[in-house]
C-alpha positions as CSV (number, residue, x, y, z in Angstrom):
1,M,0.0,0.1,0.1
2,A,2.3,2.6,-1.4
3,N,-0.3,5.0,-2.8
4,A,-3.3,4.7,-0.3
5,S,-5.2,8.1,0.1
6,T,-8.0,9.0,1.9
7,P,-11.3,10.3,0.0
8,A,-10.4,13.9,1.6
9,D,-7.2,13.9,0.2
10,T,-8.2,12.9,-3.1
11,A,-11.1,15.6,-2.9
12,A,-8.4,18.2,-1.7
13,E,-6.2,17.4,-4.7
14,T,-8.8,17.3,-7.5
15,G,-10.3,20.8,-6.2
16,A,-13.7,19.2,-5.4
17,A,-15.6,20.3,-2.3
18,P,-16.0,17.3,0.4
19,P,-19.3,15.9,0.5
20,G,-20.7,17.8,3.2
21,A,-19.8,21.2,1.7
22,S,-22.5,23.7,0.7
23,T,-23.0,24.7,-2.5
24,A,-21.8,28.2,-1.7
25,D,-18.4,26.6,-1.5
26,R,-18.5,24.9,-4.4
27,Y,-20.0,27.7,-6.7
28,P,-17.2,30.0,-8.5
29,G,-19.1,33.2,-8.6
30,T,-21.3,35.2,-11.5
31,P,-20.1,34.8,-14.8
32,R,-18.1,37.8,-16.4
33,W,-20.5,38.2,-19.3
34,V,-23.6,38.5,-16.7
35,K,-21.8,41.2,-14.8
36,M,-21.1,43.1,-18.1
37,S,-24.3,42.7,-19.4
38,V,-25.7,44.1,-16.2
39,I,-23.5,47.2,-16.5
40,V,-24.3,47.8,-20.1
41,V,-28.0,48.0,-19.4
42,L,-27.7,50.0,-16.5
43,A,-25.4,52.3,-18.0
44,L,-28.2,52.7,-21.0
45,A,-31.3,53.1,-18.5
46,L,-28.8,56.1,-16.8
47,V,-28.3,57.5,-20.1
48,L,-32.0,57.6,-20.9
49,V,-32.8,59.1,-17.6
50,I,-30.2,61.8,-18.0
51,A,-31.6,62.3,-21.9
52,A,-35.2,62.7,-20.4
53,V,-34.2,65.1,-17.7
54,A,-31.9,67.3,-20.1
55,T,-34.8,67.5,-22.8
56,G,-37.3,68.6,-20.0
57,G,-39.0,65.4,-19.5
58,Q,-41.9,66.8,-22.0
59,H,-44.3,64.2,-23.3
60,G,-47.9,63.4,-24.4
61,P,-49.7,63.8,-27.2
62,M,-49.6,67.6,-27.4
63,R,-46.1,67.7,-28.0
64,H,-46.3,67.0,-31.5
65,M,-49.1,69.6,-32.6
66,P,-48.2,72.9,-34.1
67,A,-48.3,75.9,-31.4
68,G,-51.4,77.4,-33.0
69,A,-53.6,74.3,-32.7
70,P,-56.5,74.0,-30.4
71,S,-55.9,72.1,-26.9
72,G,-58.2,69.2,-25.9
73,E,-59.9,71.2,-23.4
74,A,-60.8,74.0,-25.9
75,M,-62.0,71.2,-28.5
76,A,-64.1,69.8,-25.7
77,R,-65.9,73.0,-24.9
78,T,-67.0,73.6,-28.2
């Protein structure tokens, strides 16, 4: 028995977690592509928010009407 090893030694040598270890001990972490995707999505959302604030945030159906067009309230009164 020159090369007798215990199961714990074998697990340590191969990098495998022992049978009683939790999944947190074995999980290597979040992949880089997931982290980068989250960063890109957050950056785009931030750009959209900044653009909305910088342009005054004006929105709605009357934004595209000419300046002399009657408003919805004036049309409802007539």
